[in-house]
C-alpha positions in Angstrom: 115.5 76.6 -11.3 112.3 78.4 -12.1 111.5 81.8 -10.6 108.9 82.3 -7.9 106.8 84.2 -10.5 106.6 81.0 -12.5 106.1 78.7 -9.5 103.0 80.3 -8.1 100.0 81.2 -10.3 96.5 80.2 -11.3 95.5 78.6 -14.6 91.9 79.5 -15.7 91.0 76.7 -18.1 88.4 76.9 -20.9 87.3 74.7 -23.8 87.3 78.1 -25.6 89.3 81.2 -24.6 88.1 84.2 -26.5 90.9 86.7 -26.1 89.6 89.8 -27.8 93.2 90.2 -28.8 95.5 89.2 -31.7 95.3 85.5 -30.7 91.6 85.5 -31.3 89.8 82.3 -30.1 91.9 79.5 -28.8 90.3 76.0 -28.2 91.2 73.9 -25.2 93.3 76.7 -23.7 94.1 78.5 -20.5 94.9 81.9 -19.1 97.7 82.0 -16.5 97.3 84.7 -13.8 100.1 85.8 -11.4 99.1 88.5 -9.0 96.9 91.0 -10.7 98.3 90.4 -14.2 98.0 87.9 -17.1 101.3 86.0 -17.3 100.5 83.6 -20.2 97.8 82.6 -22.6 97.9 79.4 -24.7 97.0 75.8 -25.1 95.9 74.1 -21.9 98.3 71.1 -22.3 101.3 73.4 -22.8 100.6 75.7 -19.9 99.8 72.8 -17.6 103.0 71.2 -18.5 105.0 74.4 -17.9 103.3 75.2 -14.6 102.4 72.0 -12.9 102.1 73.6 -9.4 99.6 76.2 -10.4 96.0 76.2 -9.0 93.3 75.5 -11.5 90.0 77.2 -12.0 87.5 77.0 -14.9 87.0 73.7 -16.7 87.5 71.9 -20.0 84.0 72.8 -21.3 83.9 76.4 -20.0 84.3 79.6 -22.1 86.7 82.3 -20.8 86.4 85.9 -22.0 87.9 89.2 -20.9 85.9 91.1 -18.3 83.1 93.3 -19.8 83.5 97.0 -19.9 80.3 98.8 -19.2 80.9 102.2 -20.9 78.0 104.1 -19.5 75.6 104.1 -16.6 74.2 106.0 -13.6 74.5 104.6 -10.1 72.4 107.6 -9.0 69.4 105.6 -10.2 70.1 102.5 -8.1 67.1 103.0 -5.9 64.5 104.0 -8.5 64.2 101.1 -10.9 61.0 100.3 -12.7 59.4 103.8 -12.7 58.1 106.1 -15.3 57.9 103.9 -18.4 55.5 106.1 -20.3 57.9 108.9 -20.9 60.4 109.7 -23.7 63.7 111.1 -22.6 63.0 114.8 -22.0 59.7 114.0 -20.3 61.4 111.3 -18.3 64.2 113.6 -17.1 61.6 116.2 -15.9 59.3 113.6 -14.3 61.9 111.4 -12.6 65.5 112.5 -12.6 65.0 116.2 -11.8 62.8 115.5 -8.7 65.2 112.9 -7.4 68.5 114.7 -7.9 68.3 117.1 -4.9 67.5 114.3 -2.5 70.3 111.8 -3.1 72.8 111.5 -0.3 76.0 109.6 0.3 74.3 106.6 1.9 71.9 106.3 -1.0 74.8 106.6 -3.4 76.6 103.8 -1.6 73.7 101.4 -1.3 72.4 102.1 -4.8 75.8 101.3 -6.2 76.0 98.1 -4.2 72.7 96.9 -5.7 73.5 97.8 -9.3 77.1 96.6 -9.0 76.1 93.2 -7.8 73.9 92.8 -10.9 76.8 94.0 -13.0 79.2 91.4 -11.6 76.7 88.6 -12.3 76.7 89.5 -16.0 80.5 89.7 -16.3 81.1 93.4 -15.9 84.5 94.2 -14.4 84.6 97.9 -15.1 81.8 100.5 -15.0 82.0 104.0 -16.4 79.5 105.9 -14.3 78.0 109.3 -14.3 76.2 110.1 -11.0 73.5 112.7 -11.6 72.6 114.7 -8.4 72.4 118.2 -7.1 74.7 117.9 -4.1 73.8 119.9 -1.0 77.4 121.1 -0.4 77.7 120.2 3.2 78.7 116.6 2.6 79.8 114.9 -0.6 77.4 112.5 -2.2 79.4 110.7 -4.9 82.2 109.4 -2.6 79.7 106.7 -1.7 80.0 105.3 -5.2 83.8 104.8 -4.8 83.4 103.1 -1.4 80.8 100.7 -2.8 82.9 99.9 -5.9 85.9 99.2 -3.7 83.9 96.8 -1.6 82.5 95.0 -4.6 85.9 94.7 -6.2 84.6 96.4 -9.4 86.8 98.8 -11.4 85.2 102.2 -11.9 85.6 105.3 -14.0 83.5 107.7 -11.9 82.1 111.1 -12.7 79.5 113.6 -11.4 76.8 114.3 -14.0 76.9 118.1 -13.5 74.1 120.3 -14.8 73.1 123.7 -13.3 69.9 124.5 -15.3 67.8 123.0 -12.5 66.9 125.5 -9.6 68.3 123.0 -7.0 71.8 123.0 -8.5 74.5 125.6 -8.4 78.0 125.9 -9.8 79.9 126.2 -6.4 78.5 123.0 -4.9 78.9 121.1 -8.2 82.6 122.0 -8.4 83.1 121.0 -4.8 81.5 117.6 -5.5 83.7 117.1 -8.6 86.7 117.7 -6.4 85.6 115.4 -3.6 84.9 112.6 -6.1 88.3 113.1 -7.7 90.0 112.9 -4.3 88.1 109.7 -3.4 89.0 108.1 -6.8 92.7 109.0 -6.4 92.7 107.2 -3.0 91.1 104.1 -4.5 93.0 101.2 -6.1 90.4 100.5 -8.8 88.7 103.8 -9.5 89.7 106.7 -11.6 88.0 110.1 -12.2 86.5 111.9 -15.2 84.7 115.2 -15.4 81.0 114.6 -16.0 78.9 116.8 -18.2 75.2 115.8 -18.3 74.8 117.4 -21.7 75.6 120.6 -23.5 72.1 122.0 -22.9 72.1 121.0 -19.2 75.0 123.4 -18.3 75.2 127.1 -18.3 78.1 128.7 -20.2 79.8 129.4 -16.9 79.6 125.7 -15.7 80.6 124.4 -19.1 83.7 126.6 -19.0 84.5 125.6 -15.4 84.1 121.9 -16.4 86.8 122.4 -19.1 89.1 124.1 -16.6 88.5 121.3 -14.1 89.5 118.7 -16.7 92.6 120.7 -17.4 93.6 121.0 -13.7 92.8 117.3 -13.0 94.3 116.1 -16.3 91.1 114.1 -16.5 89.0 112.8 -19.3 85.3 113.8 -19.9 82.1 111.8 -19.8 79.1 113.4 -21.6 75.8 112.6 -23.1 75.8 113.6 -26.8 73.0 113.7 -29.3 70.8 111.1 -27.7 67.6 112.6 -29.0 66.5 114.8 -31.9 65.3 117.5 -29.6 68.7 117.9 -28.1 70.2 118.6 -31.5 67.4 121.0 -32.4 67.8 123.0 -29.2 71.6 123.3 -29.7 71.2 124.5 -33.3 68.7 127.1 -32.2 70.7 128.3 -29.2 74.3 127.8 -30.4 74.0 127.6 -34.2 75.7 124.2 -34.3 75.2 120.7 -33.2 76.3 119.7 -29.7 79.2 117.7 -31.2 80.4 120.7 -33.2 80.0 122.9 -30.1 82.2 120.5 -28.1 84.8 120.4 -30.9 84.9 124.3 -31.2 85.1 124.9 -27.4 88.0 122.5 -26.9 86.2 119.7 -25.0 87.6 117.1 -27.4 91.1 118.2 -26.6 90.5 116.1 -23.5 89.9 112.3 -23.8 86.2 112.1 -24.2 83.6 109.3 -24.1 80.2 110.3 -25.4 77.1 108.3 -24.5 74.4 107.5 -27.1 75.3 109.5 -30.3 72.0 108.4 -31.9 71.2 111.5 -33.9 74.5 112.1 -35.7 75.0 113.1 -39.3 78.1 112.7 -41.4 79.7 115.9 -40.2 79.1 114.9 -36.6 80.7 111.5 -37.2 83.7 113.0 -38.9 84.3 115.2 -35.9 84.0 112.3 -33.5 86.5 110.3 -35.6 88.9 113.3 -36.0 89.1 113.9 -32.3 89.2 110.2 -31.3 86.0 110.5 -29.2 84.8 107.1 -27.9 81.1 106.3 -28.1 79.0 104.4 -25.5 76.1 102.6 -27.2 73.2 101.9 -24.9 70.7 99.9 -26.9 68.2 98.9 -24.2 67.7 102.4 -22.7 67.5 103.8 -26.2 64.6 101.5 -26.9 62.9 102.0 -23.5 63.0 105.8 -23.9 62.2 105.7 -27.6 65.3 107.7 -28.4 66.3 105.9 -31.7 69.0 103.6 -32.9 72.7 104.5 -32.8 74.4 104.0 -36.3 76.9 101.6 -34.8 78.3 100.1 -38.0 78.8 103.5 -39.6 80.7 104.8 -36.6 82.9 101.7 -36.4 83.7 102.0 -40.1 85.1 105.4 -39.4 87.4 103.9 -36.8 85.4 105.3 -33.9 85.7 103.0 -30.8 82.1 102.0 -29.8 81.6 100.3 -26.5 78.4 99.0 -25.0 76.7 100.4 -21.9 73.8 99.1 -19.8 72.9 102.7 -18.8 71.1 103.5 -15.6 68.9 101.4 -13.3 66.0 103.7 -14.1 66.4 103.8 -17.8 67.3 100.2 -18.7 66.3 98.9 -16.0 68.3 95.7 -15.5 72.0 96.1 -15.1 72.6 93.2 -17.4 75.5 93.4 -19.8 74.7 90.2 -21.6 71.3 91.5 -22.4 72.8 94.7 -23.7 75.4 92.8 -25.9 72.7 90.7 -27.5 70.4 93.6 -28.0 73.2 95.5 -29.7 73.3 92.9 -32.4 69.6 92.5 -32.8 68.9 96.2 -33.0 71.4 96.8 -35.8 69.9 93.9 -37.7 66.4 95.3 -37.4 67.6 98.7 -38.4 69.4 97.5 -41.5 67.1 94.5 -42.2 70.4 92.6 -42.8 71.6 89.6 -40.8 75.2 90.8 -41.5 74.8 94.2 -39.9 76.6 93.2 -36.7 78.0 89.8 -35.7 78.3 88.2 -32.3 82.1 88.4 -32.5 82.0 92.1 -33.3 79.6 92.7 -30.3 81.9 90.8 -28.0 84.8 92.9 -29.2 82.7 96.1 -28.4 81.9 94.8 -24.9 85.6 94.2 -24.2 88.6 95.7 -25.8 86.7 98.2 -28.0 84.9 99.5 -24.9 88.3 99.8 -23.2 89.6 101.7 -26.2 86.6 104.1 -26.0 87.8 104.9 -22.5 91.5 105.1 -23.4 92.2 102.0 -21.3 92.9 99.3 -23.9 96.6 99.3 -23.1 95.7 98.1 -19.6 92.7 95.8 -20.0 89.9 94.6 -22.3 91.7 91.6 -23.8 93.4 88.5 -22.6 97.0 89.3 -23.4 100.3 88.9 -21.5 100.9 91.9 -19.2 97.3 93.1 -19.1 95.1 93.2 -16.0 93.7 89.9 -15.0 90.0 90.8 -15.5 88.1 87.9 -16.9 84.8 85.9 -17.0 84.3 82.2 -16.9 81.0 80.9 -18.5 79.7 77.5 -17.3 80.0 75.0 -20.1 78.1 72.4 -18.0 75.0 74.6 -17.9 71.9 73.7 -20.0 72.2 76.9 -22.1 75.9 76.1 -23.0 75.6 72.3 -23.2 76.5 72.3 -26.9 78.9 75.0 -28.0 79.1 75.1 -31.8 80.4 78.7 -32.1 81.7 80.1 -28.8 81.0 83.8 -29.8 77.4 83.0 -30.6 77.1 80.9 -27.4 78.1 83.9 -25.3 76.1 86.5 -27.1 72.9 84.7 -27.9 72.7 81.8 -25.4 74.3 82.9 -22.1 72.6 84.8 -19.4 73.5 85.7 -15.8 73.1 82.0 -14.7 75.8 81.0 -17.0 78.4 83.4 -15.5 80.3 81.0 -13.3 83.1 83.2 -12.1 84.3 86.8 -12.4 87.8 87.9 -11.7 89.1 91.5 -11.3 92.8 92.2 -10.9 93.4 88.6 -10.3 90.9 88.3 -7.5 87.7 86.3 -7.7 84.9 88.7 -6.9 81.9 86.6 -8.1 81.7 82.8 -7.7 78.8 80.7 -8.8 76.2 83.5 -8.3 77.7 84.7 -5.0 79.0 88.3 -4.9 81.9 87.9 -2.5 82.6 91.5 -1.4 79.2 92.2 0.3 76.4 90.7 2.3 73.7 90.9 -0.4 70.8 90.1 1.8 71.8 92.9 4.2 72.3 95.3 1.3 68.8 94.6 -0.1 67.2 95.1 3.3 69.2 98.3 3.8 68.0 99.6 0.5 64.3 99.4 1.1 63.8 102.3 3.6 66.2 104.4 1.6 64.2 103.9 -1.6 60.9 104.6 0.2 62.4 107.8 1.6 63.7 108.9 -1.8 60.4 108.3 -3.5 58.6 110.2 -0.7 60.9 113.2 -0.8 61.0 113.4 -4.6 57.2 113.2 -4.7 57.2 110.3 -7.2 53.8 109.0 -6.1 52.2 111.0 -8.8 53.7 108.6 -11.3 51.3 105.8 -12.2 51.7 102.5 -10.4 53.3 103.9 -7.3 51.7 103.2 -3.9 52.6 105.5 -1.1 54.4 103.7 1.8 54.8 105.7 5.0 58.4 106.1 6.2 59.6 106.8 9.7 61.0 110.2 8.8 
């Protein structure tokens, strides 16, 4: 007599199952899900014979992959997409992010996360590593809205506050309170966990930097930081501190905590050695690096040193689409242009970066990132009956080069279907869109963004 565990499950079938694990790619296969875990992975005929009572999802021509791990982003930008294209990073921060940061509130955080998260689900993201950049007022937490939205969407989140106190509207006391409120909200969530956010070395006073390290120690939390995104950041640190930002982080003990570093574009050999020696994960953000003219991360060189490099879509104001498939494809193309070699990065390597390697960059690869028995049932089904995937000659190239949001048929997180044939199941998307519009207008008005080219002032009720 079989156990109830074997009696009731769901088989997700695919003409190709790309496991991102030791089994590699399996043709005409299935993933068996029981509860929130993967119970079996193997040939379709074998699993169907073993578990004839299971429900069936997917199809014989579909492609099944692990859920994508978005290793870097900013839900704080959810209401300010498509603004300020003419600026490079430092100019862009001053022109857009700094004016917006004091005016973000909990409702804006909540609705902006719903908007960005819905886009993420449609491109196969099942986990988002977020850094919410704001100057909290202190009377009511802002970032807890992110956790509430992620829970409603069914998305996993690694959440952090992008704390910096070099702006006149920010101060250490309210930033620490916001960290603590976010940590408490994440601990009460089933799918979110907390990290300490550091915008960058240069964005924090020595006092806040030291407090960030103490907070990571107290909370036994990892750290999420921007590191060496642009040349000016490195130059500033060498002038003020005498070392690169990466060397400063190593010397001050930051890397004693699990750390994921966004960008790492302007890194020399010594910087790369320090990242490897301290097992620092890297979040590569190719689209935002191109939009903001920041440069090209040396992805192959980092990976050759054993550094885990994941892929991030970055923020809705610096990408601006929250499209993981676009970011995966661009990761490959950008390395090929940089090296002028078609072998610089392959589709299979990019898919690994978007799944299990991204999970490893966050220290979560024992739990998710690949389709293996015992891991979380986070997966994506691509529609093999769509025009773009009508003829699959190489499933890795089909996903990376051919597929777009329309080909994402189904997304499952922790064994629950959260996106089905374009419909995000956890929210009323039309209501969310309507709710976002007055909030976005209010934010633009309060931040004074009408001075930026292309913006038309729209009166608001308040």
